[in-house]
KEPANU-534794 format. One record per residue: z, x, y of N, C-alpha, C in turn. Coordinates in steps of 0.05 Angstrom, whole numbers, plus 5000, padded with zeros to 4 digits. Last residue first. Layout:
% residues N
ZXYZXYZXY
...
END
This chain:
% residues 71
076391816184075792106187073692156207
076791276176078191386199077591686203
074291166128072991086152074191196177
078091336091075591486093074091416119
081890926098082591206104080091376108
079090486080079990486107080590776116
078390636026075990586043076790606073
083790636010082190886009079690866027
084990096016086490296032084890556033
081489885977081289796004082590006023
083290135929080690195939080290105968
089990405938088190195929085390255940
092791045921091790855941089990645927
097591105868095091175881094390965902
102090945839102491055866099891135880
102090705790101590985790101891115818
103990175799104390295773103990605774
102589965847105489965841105990105814
098090275891098490165864101490185857
098190125961098690305939098990155913
096989705996095889976001096090155977
095389026001096889225986095489495989
092188636023093788796041095489006028
089688375979088088535998089688716016
093388445918092888315943091388495962
089588705861091988685877091388545903
087388705793086888665821089588625836
086789165740088488975754087488945783
083989565714082789305715084389095730
089789915702086889905696085889615696
095189925707093589875732090589865726
097390025657097989765670096289715695
095890555645094690335630095090055644
094590955703096590835685095290595670
090391095736091591305719093491185698
086890855775087290735748088290945728
085190985827085291195806085491085778
085290545860082990725862082890935839
086889885842087790165842085290345842
083289395882084389505857085489785862
080688825911082389055916083689145890
073988595893076988575893078288835899
068688535939069688655914072688645915
067187885967068088155970068988265943
061287525946064187535949065087825952
055287185964056787425958059687405963
051186695935053286755954054886995945
044486875917047186795909049186865931
039387055925040186825941042986725934
037187505901037887275884038487025900
036087865943034287845920034687585904
039987845981037287835990035287795967
045787465973044087675962041287635971
049687296031048087216008046387455999
052687536071053787296058052287216033
054488156101052587996085053987766072
058688456122057488246138055588066123
060088866087061888626089060788406106
053989066053056389106070057888846073
052489035981051888976010054389046026
049389195919051689205937050789165966
046988845862046388985886048788975905
047688545816049388785820048888945845
045388065803043788315800045288565804
049987705803047687675785046187935781
053887815840054787775812052487745792
053188305888051988065877052788045848
058688525926056788585904055788315893
060988805987060588575970058488645949
065889236018063289176007063288925990
070089036072069689156046066989066035
END
């Protein structure tokens, strides 16, 4: 999954460990509902292995990314 620098916001692939501009250690973006259609799923993070939002049924962003990569 992509990683994002918490300081400058630059995005990197999952292999990067540090921001090339800031030198800050990068963390993976959290797994969330990809649609956020229901008030309860907006801004909520879910476990990395969860595939569907339990509130609205949409794919999580990790599952969506995996599905797009298989095409």
